[in-house]
C-alpha positions as CSV (number, residue, x, y, z in Angstrom):
1,M,81.3,104.0,81.6
2,T,77.5,105.7,80.2
3,P,76.6,109.1,82.0
4,E,73.4,107.0,83.3
5,L,75.5,104.3,84.8
6,M,78.0,107.3,86.4
7,R,74.4,108.7,87.5
8,L,72.9,105.5,89.2
9,W,77.0,104.6,90.5
10,I,76.6,108.2,91.9
11,E,73.5,107.6,93.6
12,F,73.9,104.2,95.3
13,A,77.3,105.9,96.6
14,V,75.1,109.0,98.2
15,G,72.8,106.0,99.3
16,A,75.8,104.4,101.2
17,S,76.4,107.3,103.4
18,R,73.6,106.7,104.7
19,P,73.7,104.5,107.9
20,A,69.9,102.7,107.5
21,H,70.9,101.9,103.5
22,P,72.3,98.7,102.9
23,A,74.4,100.2,100.7
24,P,77.6,101.1,103.2
25,A,78.5,97.1,103.3
26,C,78.5,96.5,99.4
27,F,81.2,99.7,99.9
28,V,83.5,98.2,102.7
29,E,83.0,95.0,101.2
30,R,84.5,96.4,98.0
31,Y,86.8,98.4,99.3
32,E,88.4,95.4,101.1
33,R,87.7,93.0,98.0
34,S,89.9,95.5,96.0
35,R,92.9,96.8,98.8
36,D,93.3,92.6,99.1
37,Q,93.6,92.3,95.4
38,F,95.4,95.4,94.7
39,S,98.0,94.8,97.1
40,E,98.3,90.6,96.8
41,G,99.6,90.9,93.2
42,F,102.8,93.3,94.8
43,P,104.7,90.2,96.1
44,D,104.6,89.2,92.0
45,E,105.7,92.4,90.9
46,A,108.7,93.0,93.1
47,A,110.0,89.1,91.9
48,R,109.7,90.0,88.8
49,A,111.4,93.0,89.6
50,G,108.8,95.3,87.9
51,L,108.6,97.6,90.9
52,R,110.2,101.3,91.7
53,E,113.5,101.3,93.9
54,G,111.9,101.3,97.6
55,V,109.1,100.0,96.7
56,S,108.1,97.1,98.7
57,P,105.0,94.3,99.3
58,D,104.6,95.9,102.8
59,F,105.2,99.3,102.1
60,V,102.6,98.8,99.8
61,R,99.9,97.6,102.6
62,L,101.2,100.5,104.7
63,L,99.9,102.9,101.7
64,S,95.9,101.0,101.0
65,G,95.8,101.4,105.3
66,E,96.2,97.6,105.7
67,S,97.6,96.5,109.0
68,E,99.8,93.9,109.8
69,G,97.8,90.6,110.6
70,E,94.9,92.7,109.0
71,G,94.0,92.2,106.2
72,T,96.0,89.0,105.5
73,E,94.2,85.3,106.6
């Protein structure tokens, strides 16, 4: 990432910390989308025996802050 893009991203993130700014919704949606994509890949990894022993897709959901039934539509 170039310094200019990094600066723009930081300014966007700072703006998102203000409740009246439209950016908070963008960050919430981005986090939820990233979390879902991240946790969706773990069953495939588990099926290929690509996860370390003791790590399960349910464990990943717990670590990512996804409670049971949330974000799994």
